[in-house]
N, C-alpha and C positions, 0 to 999 in steps of 0.2 A: 651253094648247096644243091647238088644234083643227084637225081636218081633216074634210072632208066627202066630196069626190070622190077622195080618196087622196093619196098622197105627203107626205112630210116625211122626207127621207132624209139620212143622213150616213154617210161611209165612214171618214174619218180621225178622226172625233170631232166634238164641239161641235154644239150647237143648244141654246142656253141662254136661259132667261128668269128674271127675278127678280120683277118686279112684275106679271107676267102677259103675256098675248098672245104669239102666234106662230101666226097663223091662215092657213089655206088652204082654199078652198072647192072649186074645180075641179081641184085637184091642184097638184103641184110645190111646192117650197121646199126646195131641195137644197143640200148641201155635200159636197165630196169630201175636201179636205185639212183640213177643219175650219172652225170659226167660222160664225156666223150668230147673233148674240147680241142680246139686248135686256135692259135693266135696269128701266126705268120702264114698259115695256110696248110694244106694237105691233111690227109686222114682218109685214105681211099680204100675201097674194097671193090674189086672188079667182078670176080666170079661168085662173090657172096661172102658172108661172115665178116666179123669184126665186132665182137660182142663183149659187153661187160654187164655184170649182174649187180654187184654191190657198188659199182661206180668206177671211176678212173679209166683212162686211156687218153693221155694228153700229149699234144705236140705243141711246142711253143714256136720254134723256128721253122717248123715244117716236118713233113714225112711221118709216117706210120702207115705203111702200105701192105696190102695183101692182094694177090692176084687170083690164085685158084681157090681161095677160101681160108678160113681159120685166122685166128688171132684173138684169143678169148681170155678175158680176165674175169674171174668169178668174185673173189673177195676184194678185188680192186687192183690198181696199178698196171702199168705198161706205159712208160713215159719216155718221151724223146724231147730234149730241150733244143739242142743245136741241129737236130734232124736225125733221120734214119731210124729204123726198126722195120725191116722189110721181110716179107715172106713171099715166095712165088708159088710153090706147089702146095702150100698150106702149112699149118701148125705154127705155133709160138703161143703156148698156153701157160697160164698161171692160175692157180686156184686160191692160194692164200695171199697172193699179191706179188709185187715186184717183177720186173723185167725192165730195167732202166738203162738209158744211155744219156750222156750229157753232151759230149762233143760230136756224137754221131755213131753210126754203125751198130749192128746187132742184127745180122742177116741170116735167114734160113732160106735156101733155094728149093731143095727137094722135100723139105719138111722138117719137123721137129725143132725143138729148142724149148723144152718144157721145164716147168718148175711147179712143185706142189705146195711146199711150205713157204715158198718165196725165194727171192734173190736170183740173179743172173744179171750182173751189173757191168757196164762198160762206161768209164768216165771220159777218157781221151779218145775212145773209139774201139772198134773191133770186138769180136766174139762172133765168128762166122762159121757157118756150116753149109755144105753144098749138097751132099747126099743124105743128110739128116743127122740127128742126134746132137746132143749137148743137153743132158738131162740132169736135173737135181731134184731130190725128193724132200729132204729136210732143209734145203736151202743152199745158198752160196754157189758161186762160180763167178769170181770177181776179177776184173782187170782194171787198172788205173791208166797206165800209159798206152795200153792197147794190147792186141793179140789174145788169142785162145781160138785157134782155127782148126777146123777139121774138114776134110774133103769127102772121104768115103763114109764117114760117120763116127760115132762114139766120142766120148769125153763125159763120163757119167760120175756123179757123186751121189751118195745116198744119205749119209749122215751129215753132210755139209762140207764146206771148204774146198777150195782149189783156186788159189789166188796167183795171179800174175800181176806184179806191180809195175815193173819197168817194161814188161812185155813178154811175149812167147808162151807157149804150150801148144805145140803144133802136132797134129797127127794127119797123115794123108790117107792111109788105108784103113785107119780106125784105131780104137782102143786108147785108153788112159782112164782107168777106172779106180775109184776110191769108194769103199763101202765099209763103214765102221759103226753104224748105229750111234749109240750114245758116246762112244769114244771119239767121235769126230776125227776123221783122217785129215791131215793137212799136207798140202804140197804147195809150198811158197817159193816163188821164183823171183829173184831180184837181179837187175842188171847193174853193172859197175863193181867197184871194189868194196 
């Protein structure tokens, strides 16, 4: 457990590591209601930030990194089991919870990957953004076998849903928006026959 520029705070408890790692260089890595755990290692903040208020931000097999800052969970959740959940330029925010990966991946490089009501899940991997965006307000943006990639930005859902089970939902220059409030828009993609 290392810190260079300061900060690694807890108020209600928890900040645990078993196999090592929990690093911050420029500061921050805070929890208020508890939690911020790692078992196999990793959970790093370099330029600052990596905050949780109500709890949670767990890494079991490793990883959950931020370089330029940000990666906030207010109501809880941001979990990586097999590894990964990375941000470089900042952002990966959740308010009501959720931002999960099991087999790995869930990366934001230039920023963004936000959820307010929860959800943005990857089980087998992937959900990547490079220039930013992949936002959900009411929840959902799920992938099981992988994929949901954006390079220049966008992939937004407001009322929820946007599922890729076997994979895919790719945008390079941007866009793929769903917005239907209580009607919940659905875009389900499956591979195979």
